[in-house]
KOLDREN-739251 format. One record per atom (N, C-alpha, C): z, x, y. Coordinates in steps of 0.2 Angstrom, whole numbers, plus 5000, padded with zeros to 4 digits. Layout:
N
ZXY/...
***
This chain:
613
500050044994/500050005000/500050045006/499850115006/499850155012/499250195012/498950195018/498350235019/498450305022/498250355018/498450425020/497750455022/497850505026/497250545029/497250615026/496650645026/496550715024/496050745029/496050805029/495550845034/494950855031/494350855035/493750875033/493350925037/493050975035/492751025039/492051025037/491551015042/490851005040/490551085040/490251095034/489951165033/489251165033/488851105032/488151105031/487851035031/487251035032/486850965032/486350975026/486250925022/485650915018/485150865020/484650895023/484050855026/483450845021/483450805016/482950795012/482450745014/481850745011/481350685013/481650625012/481550575017/481850515017/482550515019/482950455018/483550445021/484050445015/483850425009/484350415003/484650475000/484250535001/484550594999/484750645004/484950615010/485250655015/486050655014/486350715015/487050715014/487350765019/488050755020/488450805025/488850845020/488850905020/489250945016/489950965019/490450955016/491150965019/491551005014/492151025017/492651055014/493251005016/493650985011/494250945012/494850975010/495450955014/496050985013/496650945015/497250965014/497750915017/498250905011/498850865012/499250855007/498950805002/498650755004/498350705000/497850734995/497450784997/497050814992/497450864988/497850894990/498250944986/498650904980/498950844982/499350804978/498950774973/498250754974/497850724970/497450774965/497550844966/497250894962/496550904964/496350884970/495650884972/495350814974/494750814974/494350744976/494450704970/494750654970/494850614964/494450554963/494250534957/493950474956/494250414959/493950374963/494250314966/494250334974/494150394976/494150414983/493450404986/492950384982/492350374984/492350314989/491950324995/491950275000/492450285005/492850335005/493350355010/492950375016/493150335022/492750345028/492950415031/492450455034/492450515037/492350505044/492850535048/492750525056/492750595059/492350595065/492350645069/492450625076/493050645079/493250625086/493250545086/493550515080/493650445080/493050405079/492450435078/491850405076/491650415069/491450355066/491250355058/490650395057/490650445053/489950475052/489750465044/490150435040/489950425033/490450415028/490350415022/490850395017/490850455012/491450475010/491550525004/491150494998/490750534995/490350504989/490350544983/490350614984/490250654978/490650714979/490850744973/491250804973/490950854967/491150914968/490950964963/491450964957/491150964951/491550974945/491951034945/492551044942/492951104941/493051144947/493051114953/493251144959/493951144960/494351194959/495051194959/495351234966/494851244970/495051284976/495551234981/495951264985/496351224989/495951184994/495351204996/494951165000/494251154996/494251104992/493651084988/493051064992/492551074988/491851054991/491750984990/491350944994/491250874993/490650854998/490350794996/489750775000/489950705003/489650695009/489750635012/489050595013/488950535011/488350495013/488450475020/487850485024/487850475031/487950395032/488150375037/488250305039/487650265040/487150305043/486550265045/486150225039/486050265034/485750225028/486150165025/486850175026/487250125023/487250065028/487150075034/487150015039/486549975037/486050005034/485449955032/485649905027/486149915024/486349865019/486749805022/486849805028/487249755031/486849685032/486249695034/485749635035/485549605028/485449655024/485249635017/485849595013/486449615014/487049585012/487149515014/487049515021/487149445024/486549395021/485949415020/485449375018/485549355011/485749405007/485949385000/486549334999/487049345003/487549305003/487349225005/486949225010/486749155012/486249125007/485849165004/485449134998/485849114992/486449154991/486849134985/487249064987/487449064993/487748994995/487348934995/486648944996/486248894995/486148874988/486048934984/485948924977/486548884974/487148904976/487748874973/487948814977/487648794982/487748734985/488348734990/488548794993/489148794997/488948785004/489148725007/488948705013/489548705018/489448735024/489948735029/489948665033/490548645034/490548575038/491048585044/490948545049/491448545055/491948495054/492648525053/493148475052/493248425058/493048445064/493048395069/492648335069/492048345065/491548295064/491748245058/492248265054/492348225048/492848165051/492548105049/492948045052/493448025047/493548055041/494048025036/494648075037/495248055038/495848095038/495948135032/495748105026/495848145019/495448205019/494848205022/494348255022/494448305027/494848295032/494848335038/495048405037/495348415032/495648485030/495048535027/494548505025/494048545022/493548575027/493348635026/492848665030/492148685026/492248675019/491648685015/491548635009/490948615007/490848575001/490348614997/490548624991/490148654986/489848604981/489248614980/488848574975/488848604969/489148584964/489248614957/489148564952/489048594946/488848554940/489548534937/490048574938/490748554935/491248574940/491848544940/492348564944/492748624941/492848674945/493048744942/493848734941/494048784937/494748784935/495248774941/495848754940/496348754945/496548814949/496548874945/496648934948/496048954953/495448934952/494848944956/494948904962/495148844961/495248794967/495748814972/496248844969/496848864973/496648924978/496148964976/495849014980/495448994986/495248934985/494848904991/495148834992/495648834995/496048764997/495648725002/495148755006/494848725011/494148695008/494048705002/493348684999/493448624995/492948574996/492848514992/492248524987/492348494981/491848504976/491448444974/490848444975/490348384973/490048394967/490148354962/489748364956/489248304955/488748324951/488248264950/488548214946/488348144948/488648094944/488148074938/488048124934/487648124928/488048114922/487748064918/488048064911/487848124907/488248144902/488048204898/487448184894/487248244891/486748234885/487048204879/486848144877/487148104872/486748114865/487048134860/486748144854/487048094849/486548054845/486748004840/486348024834/486748004828/486448024822/486448094819/486848134823/486948204821/487648214818/487748254812/488348264809/488748314814/489448324812/489848354816/489648434817/489548464811/489348534812/488648544815/488248504813/487548514816/487548504823/487948454826/488048444833/488348504836/488948534833/489248594836/488748654837/488348664832/487848714832/487348704837/487148644837/486548624842/486848634849/487448614851/487748614858/487948684859/488348714854/488648784855/488248844853/487848834848/487448894845/487648904838/487148924834/487248944827/487649004826/488149014822/488449074821/488049124818/488049184820/487549234818/487649254810/488249244808/488349254800/487949204796/487949144799/487649084795/486849094796/486649114802/485949124803/485649184799/485949234798/485749294795/485649284787/486149244785/486149234778/485549194775/485249154779/484749114776/484049124780/484049164785/483349174789/482849214784/482249194785/481649234782/481549294785/481449344781/481249414783/480549414786/480449394792/479749384795/479749414802/479149424805/479149444812/479449394816/479749424821/480049374826/480749354824/481049374818/481649354816/482249364821/482249414824/482849434828/482749384834/482149374837/482149324842/482349254840/482149234834/482349174832/483049164831/483449214829/484149214828/484449204835/484249244840/484449234847/484349164849/483749134848/483649064850/484149014847/484349014841/484748974838/485448994839/485649054841/486249074843/486549054850/486049024854/486249004860/486148924861/486648884861/486648814861/486348784868/486248724868/486048684873/486448694879/487148694878/487548694884/487548764887/487348814883/487348884886/486648894890/486148864888/485548874891/485348834897/485748774898/485548724903/486248694906/486248674912/486848654915/486948584913/487148574907/487248504905/487948504900/488248454899/488748444894/488448394889/488648414883/488348374877/488948344873/488748274872/489248234869/489048204863/489448204857/489248174851/489448094851/489048054851/489247984852/489547954845/489447984840/489647964833/489247904831/488747884834/488347824832/487747854828/487447804824/486847824820/486247824825/485747864823/485147864828/484847804829/484547774824/484147714825/484547654826/485147644824/485547584825/486047594831/485847634836/486347644841/486347594846/485947544846/485947484850/486047414846/486447374849/486647314846/486047264845/486047224840/485547184838/485447134844/484847124846/484647084852/484647114858/484847184858/484847214865/484347274865/483747264862/483247314862/482947324869/483047274873/482747284880/483247304885/483047344890/483547364895/483447314900/483647334907/483547284912/482847284914/482447234912/481747234914/481347294912/480847314915/480447374914/480547424919/481147454918/481247514923/481147494930/481547444932/481547434939/482147464943/482047464950/482647494954/483247474952/483747514951/484447494949/484547484941/483947484937/484047474930/484147544927/484347534921/484547594917/483847634914/483947694914/483347734912/483647794907/483247814902/483447864898/482847924897/483047984897/482648034896/482848064889/482448074885/482548094878/482148154876/482448194871/482148254868/481948234861/482348184858/482248164851/482348094850/482048054846/482147984845/482047974837/482347924834/482247914827/482947914824/482947944818/483647944814/484047994818/483848034823/484248074827/483948064834/484448044839/484248034846/484648084850/484248114855/484548164860/484248144866/484748124871/484448114878/485048094883/484848084889/485348074894/485148004898/485647974900/485547904904/485647914911/485347874915/485347874922/485147804925/484947804931/484747744935/484147754938/483647704938/483047714942/483147704949/482947754953/483047744961/482447714964/481847724962/481247704965/480647694961/480247644962/479647634957/479147614962/478547644961/477947634965/477347624960/477147564958/476647554953/476947584946/476647634943/476947654937/477347714937/477447744943/477847804944/478547784945/479047814941/479747804942/480047864944/480547854949/480947904951/481747884949/482147934947/482847924946/483247984946/483847974944/484448024943/484648044950/484248064954/484448104961/484648174960/484548194954/484748264952/484348284946/484348344943/483948364938/484248344931/483848344926/484048324919/484248394916/483748434914/483948504912/483748554917/483348534922/483148574928/482648624925/482148594921/481548634918/480948624921/480848594927/480248594931/479748544928/479148574927/478548534924/478648524917/478748464915/478948444908/478548394905/478648374899/478348314896/478848284890/479348254893/479948224889/479748144888/480148114884/480148044883/480548004888/480147954891/480447914896/480547844893/481247824893/481347764889/481847714892/481847654890/482347604892/483047634889/483547604892/484247614889/484647554889/485147554884/485647504884/486347534886/486647504890/487347524892/487847484889/488347524885/488847484882/489447474887/489547524891/490147514896/490147574900/490547574905/490747634909/491447664908/491447724906/492047754903/492447784909/493047774910/493447804915/493647884913/493647924918/493647994916/494048024922/494548074921/494848104927/494448144931/493848174928/493448214933/492948164936/492548134932/491948094934/491848034929/491947974930/491747924925/491047924924/490847904918/490147904916/489947844911/489347824912/489047774908/489047794900/489147744896/489047764889/488547714886/488047734883/487547694881/487047724876/486447704875/485947724870/485247714873/484847754871/484147744872/483847694868/483347664870/482947614866/482247634866/481747584867/481047604866/480747644871/480347684869/480047734874/479547694878/479547714885/479047674890/478547714893/478647784893/478147824896/478347894895/478147944900/478248014900/478648034906/479148084905/479448114911/479048174912/478848184918/478348244920/478748294925/479248274929/479648314933/480348314932/480648374932/481348384931/481548434936/481748404942/481848454948/482548444950/482748484955/483348484958/483548414961/483048384965/483148324968/483048264964/482848264958/482848204953/482248214948/482148164945/481648154939/481148114941/480548124939/479948084940/479548074934/479348014932/478947994926/478447944927/478047934922/477447884923/477547834917/477647774918/477647714913/476947704910/476947694904/476247684901/475847744898/476147804900/475747864897/476147884891/475847894886/476147914879/476247994879/476848014878/476948084878/476748114872/476548174872/476448214866/477048224862/477048214855/477648224851/477548254845/478048284842/478048304835/478448264830/478248234825/478648194821/478748234815/479448234813/479648264807/479848214802/479448214796/479548164791/479948194785/480448174783/480948204778/480948154772/480748184766/480848144760/481348184755/481948154754/482448194750/482648164744/482548194738/482648164732/483248194729/483748154727/484348174723/484248174716/484048234713/483848234706/484448204701/485048214703/485648194699/485648114699/485548084704/485648014704/484947974704/484448014706/483747984706/483647944712/484047944717/483947914724/483447954728/483047914732/482647944736/482747924743/482847964748/483047954755/482447974760/482247924764/481747944769/482047944776/481847994780/482047994787/481448014791/481448004798/480948024803/481248034809/481048084813/481248104820/480648124824/480648094830/480048114835/480448164840/480148224840/480348274845/479848274851/480048294857/479548314862/479248374860/478548384862/478148434860/478248494865/478848524865/479048574869/479248634865/478848684866/478948744861/479548784863/479948774869/480548804871/481048794866/481248734864/481748714860/481548674854/480948674852/480748634846/481048654840/481148724839/481448754833/482148734832/482548734838/483248714838/483348634836/482848594838/482848524837/482748514829/482248554827/482048544820/482648564815/482948624816/483548644812/484148594813/484348574819/484948534819/484848464816/484248434817/484148374814/484048374807/483648424804/483648434797/484248444793/484748484796/485348494793/485748434793/485748394799/486148334799/485948284794/485248284793/484948234788/485148254781/485248324780/485448344773/486148334772/486548344777/487348334777/487448254775/487048214779/487148144778/486948114771/486448144768/486248124761/486748154756/486948224756/487348254751/488048224752/488248214758/488948184760/489448234758/489248304759/489748354757/489448424759/489948474760/489748544761/489848574754/489348594750/489548624744/488948654741/489048674734/488548714730/487948664728/487448704726/486848664723/486148704724/485648674723/484948704723/484448654726/484048674731/483548634734/482948664734/482448624732/481748644732/481348614738/481048654742/480748634749/479948644748/479648594750/478948594751/478848574759/478548624763/478448604770/477748614772/477448564775/476848554778/476848544785/476448584789/476448584796/475748574799/475648524803/474948514806/475048514813/474548534817/474548534824/473748534827/473648504832/473048504835/472748574837/473248614838/473048684840/473148734835/473248714829/473248754823/472548764820/472348824818/471648824815/471648794808/472248784805/472248754798/473048734797/473148684793/473848664791/474148724787/474848724788/475248774785/475648744780/475648774774/475948744768/476348804765/477048784764/477448834761/477948804756/478048834751/478648804746/479148864745/479748844744/480248894742/480848854739/481248894736/481848864732/482448904735/483048864736/483648894738/484248874734/484648914733/485248894730/485848924733/486448894732/487048924736/487648904732/488148944732/488848924729/489248894733/489148884740/489548854745/489248804750/488648814752/488348774757/487548774756/487348724752/486648724751/486248684756/486548654761/486148614766/485848654771/486048724772/485848764778/485148794777/485048834771/484548874771/483848844772/483748784769/483048744769/482848734776/483248694780/483148674787/483048744791/483448794789/483448854793/482748884793/482448894786/481848924786/481248884789/481348814788/480748774791/480848784799/481448784802/481448794809/481148864811/481248914807/481048984808/480248984808/479948944804/479248944803/478948904810/479348854812/479148814818/479148864824/479748904824/479848954830/479249004830/479049024824/478549074824/477849054826/477748984824/477148954827/477148934834/477748914836/477848884843/477748944848/478049004846/478049064851/477549114850/476949094846/476449144845/476049154852/475749214852/475449244858/474749214859/474449184854/473749164855/473549104858/473949044856/473748984858/474248934857/474248874860/474748824859/474648784853/475148794848/474948754841/474948684842/475248654847/475248584848/475448544841/476048564838/476248544832/476448464833/476148424828/476248354829/476548324823/476548364817/476848334811/477148384807/477748374805/478148424800/478348374794/478048384789/478248354783/478648394778/479248364776/479748404772/479848364766/479748394760/479848354753/480448404750/481048374750/481648404747/481848374741/482048424736/482348394730/482948434729/483448394727/484148424727/484448414720/484748464718/485148464711/485848494713/486448474710/487048504711/487148564707/486648584703/486748644699/486548704703/486948764702/486748824705/486248864700/485648864703/485048894699/484948964701/485449014700/485349084702/485349124696/484849174696/484749224691/484649294693/484949334691/484949404693/484549454688/484149494691/483749544687/484149594685/484249604678/484749654676/484349714672/483749704670/483449764667/482649754667/482349814667/481549814667/481349864662/480949844657/480749894652/480049884651/479749934648/479049944647/478849954639/478249944637/478049954630/478050034628/478050074633/478050154632/478250184638/478350254637/478550294643/477950324647/477450344643/476850384645/476250344645/475850354651/475250314651/474650354654/474050334653/473450374657/473150324662/472850354667/472550314672/472050264668/472050194670/471650144667/472050104662/472650134660/473050094655/473350034658/473549984653/473949924655/474649934653/475049924658/475849934657/476049864655/476349854649/476649794647/477449794649/477649754653/478349754655/478749694653/479349694653/479849644652/480449644656/480549594661/481049584665/481549534662/482249564662/482749524659/483249494665/483349434664/483749404670/484449374667/484949374670/485649354669/485749294673/485649234671/485749174675/486449154676/486649124682/487349104683/487549054678/488049074674/488349044669/487849014664/487449054662/486949034657/486749084653/486249074648/486049124643/485449164646/485449234645/484949274648/484249254645/483749264650/483049254648/482649304651/482049314648/481549364650/480849344652/480549374657/479949364659/479449424658/478949414654/478449464652/477849464657/477549524658/476949534661/476649594660/476049604664/475749674663/475349694670/475249754671/474949784677/474549844675/473949854678/473549904676/473649964681/473650024678/473650084682/472950094684/472850104691/472150114693/471850184690/471150184689/470850234686/470850304690/470950294697/470950354701/471650384703/472150364699/472750384700/472850464699/473050504703/473150574702/473850594701/474350554703/475050574702/475250574695/475750624693/475950624687/476550584685/476850554690/477350504689/477350444694/477450384691/477450324696/478150294695/478250244699/478850204699/478650134698/478950104693/478850034692/479449994695/479349954700/479849924704/479849854703/480349824701/480449744701/480949724705/480849664708/481349634713/481249564713/481849524714/481749454714/481849424721/481449374723/481549354730/481149394735/481349384741/481049434747/481149504745/480749544748/480749614747/481449644750/481849674746/482449704748/482449754753/481849794753/481849854757/481749834765/481649764766/481649744773/482249744776/482849744772/483549744775/483649684780/483249634779/483349574784/483049584791/482749634792/482449644799/481749664798/481349614799/480549624799/480249644805/480649644811/480449654817/480249734818/480549774815/480449844816/479749864814/479549844809/478849854806/478349794806/478449754811/478049694812/477349714812/476949674808/476249684808/475949654814/475349684816/474949654821/474449604819/474449554823/473949494822/473449494827/472849464824/472249454829/472149384831/472449334827/472449264829/472949224825/473049164827/473549124824/473449114817/472849114815/472649104807/473049154803/473049214806/473349274802/474049264801/474449234806/475149214806/475249164801/474849114800/474949064795/474849094788/474349134787/474249174781/474849214779/475149244784/475749284782/476349244780/476449184783/476949144782/476849114775/476249094773/476149064767/476249114761/476049184763/476049234757/476749264757/477249254761/477849294761/478249274754/478549324751/478849314745/479349254745/479349214740/479849164739/480449184735/480949144736/481549154732/481549144725/481049114722/480949094715/480349144712/480249204715/479749244713/480049314711/479749334705/479849404703/479249444705/479349494708/478749544710/478849604706/478349634703/478349694700/477749734703/477949794705/477449834708/477449914706/476849944707/476850014705/476950054712/477350104712/477450144718/477250214717/477050244722/476850314721/476150324721/475750274722/475050284722/474750294729/474350344730/474050354736/473450304738/473450284744/472850234746/472150254744/472050324744/471450354743/471250344735/471750334731/471650334724/471450264722/471550214726/471450144724/470650124725/470450084720/469750064720/469749994723/469149964724/469049904728/469449844725/469549844718/469849784715/470449804712/470749864713/471449884710/471949844713/472449814709/473049784712/473649824709/474149834714/474749874712/475349834712/475249764712/475849724712/475649654709/476149624705/476049564702/476649524703/476549454704/477049404706/477149354700/477749334699/477849284694/478349234697/478149174696/478549114698/479049104692/479749114694/480249104689/480449034690/480148984687/480248914689/480948894688/481148854694/481748824695/482348874695/482248934697/482748984697/482649024704/483149034707/483149084713/483349154710/482949194711/483049264707/483249314713/483649364710/483949414715/483949474711/484149534714/484249594711/483549634711/483649704709/483049744709/483149794704/482649824700/482649874695/482049924696/482149984695/481650034695/481650074689/480950094687/480850124681/480350184682/480450244679/480050294680/479450294675/478850304676/478350304671/477950374672/477850404666/477450464666/476650454666/476250484669/475550474669/475250544666/474950534661/474550594658/473850594659/473650654662/472950664664/472550704659/471950684658/471550724653/471350794656/471350854652/471250914655/470550914658/470450954663/469750964666/469351004661/468650984660/468251024656/468151094659/468151154655/467951224657/467451254653/467151304655/466651344652/466851374645/466451384640/466751414634/466751494635/467351514634/467451594636/467151634630/466951694632/466651734627/467151764622/466951774616/467451804611/467551884612/468151904614/468251974615/468152014609/467852074609/467752124604/468352154601/468652124596/469252154593/469152164586/469352214583/469352214576/469752164572/470352154575/470752104572/470452034573/470651984569/470551914569/470851894576/470551854580/470851834586/471451784585/471451754579/471951714577/472651744576/472551814574/473151854573/473451884579/473151874585/473451894591/474051854593/474551884595/475151844597/475051804603/475251744603/475051694609/475751684613/475851734617/476451734621/476451674626/475851664629/475751614634/475651544632/475551534625/475451464623/476051424623/475951364626/476551324627/476751294620/477351284619/477651244613/477651174614/477651134609/477651064610/478351044614/478851084614/479451064617/479451074625/478951114627/478851134634/478551074638/478351024635/478150964639/477450974642/477250924646/476550924648/476350964654/476850974658/476751004664/476751084664/476951114659/476951184658/476251214659/475751194656/475051224656/474851224664/475051174668/474851174675/475051234678/475651274676/475951324679/475651394677/475251394672/474951454669/474451484674/474551554675/474151594679/474251574687/474851544688/474951534695/475051594699/474651604704/474651664708/475051654715/475351594716/475751584722/476451604721/476751624726/477451654725/477951604724/477951544727/478451494726/478351434722/477751414722/477551354719/476851354717/476651304713/475951294711/475751224713/
***
């Protein structure tokens, strides 16, 4: 709590080109310097005066200077003064952005407000501790109902609003390009990305309005209820408000933004209001969206604007879920806004919620997924099948992979996919269908180029009897290596380590992305491949990998097996018979390899190199 002084002696000036690298060189001394052990961290900014006039700020010191009068640099005050005007401008811009408005207490006609000198336009009232720091400030919040979600289960709602935990996301995400960006997308909930509060109504999606109440107050007239929705159907996501103005088919409302996303294409719908709920902060209307009436095109600071009678582009997700244990078949459908920004998040949250609703539990099981995606901007439809199993939570991985595929298409760099249909055919069984690869054997150890390797992969299923899968793979004729590795693995390639972004392939068009997604390894696949073959040794039709569908099993694990490749000796000219009196067969053969020496010894004969052949 005490300001102390020290002495400064100017020793030189540093005059570099420009102003930002100009300095005043000084030597400092005095009790404050001595007691501090020199120029200490935290002293930067100390004002330096000459004859009572400020010349600059102490800014730099020389390391390991233990002299009684250490050396230091001063930043001149002239370039620092340039920051004054810029700081004032940035402060003014921030106040406008935060909505802090100065008011004249003398012109306030209400005695209760006469003590305020500022009004802050804010999305939410700050904490009590923050309000105590500004006792003269009043806070004005938008009178907006929150984003209301109907038809979504508890955990799906929590992950939609607050973000998907990274541990859950990484355990089920597909090892594909853009995976890390996808995980970041789902890891950030709606409340973190937009200035909104999300509320779970606890109501079902389609039955969120009472019978006989399917119409709002006329057709979106002034003073009537209006809804802006991102999804409708078995899951409904949207916000309620009031129509402010209507001119022909143009409707204005809210008086504030919805998500503040600018030019948009959201659903504009009627709304049914149950009641207005009292709230200590701000009361709000509680209701539900009904039938769609048009399209919202403007989501701005001052309000929303839409057009009645214009059909918005949408993406419909149709879900058919079969419970193999009970034989029951469930059908769902949800319409999403065709917005690539958060379409993947809507697909995952809605799909997970529909799974939870049908299974009515969080638990083990196996799910087969057949996904078909169509879009006006897709060069062809995308079809992918996969199998998932879990010992604790089977509802997550299927919707997660579908959402990841949607994200990859929606965020592609080539063209707008304009996804309009996502068809999901799901089959569920409570059994855990998991099989681990425990061994990989071949019919022999040594082969020649062109030989066919017959292999057998043995699996140990979860609480079941072991079974085997047999196959064969041909060694290319042009192989020159003496040893190869037979590598077998179940499911996605383990060498990706869950991160395909590091070696992401380059694409030339959207069609190549679709081809990659369809060709990615499935969880029910066994892949057997030959490693150690040079690209130059491969012929036009040579294949170095084989895939097997291990029907109804999610396979895991990997095995490696070394194979010897025996090459025919290269033909040589017939050597002349040396002129010896003894029979050549009687000559001692010191250099002849024995059978125990193996196949690689002859290659070392006559080696003239010092360290290797």
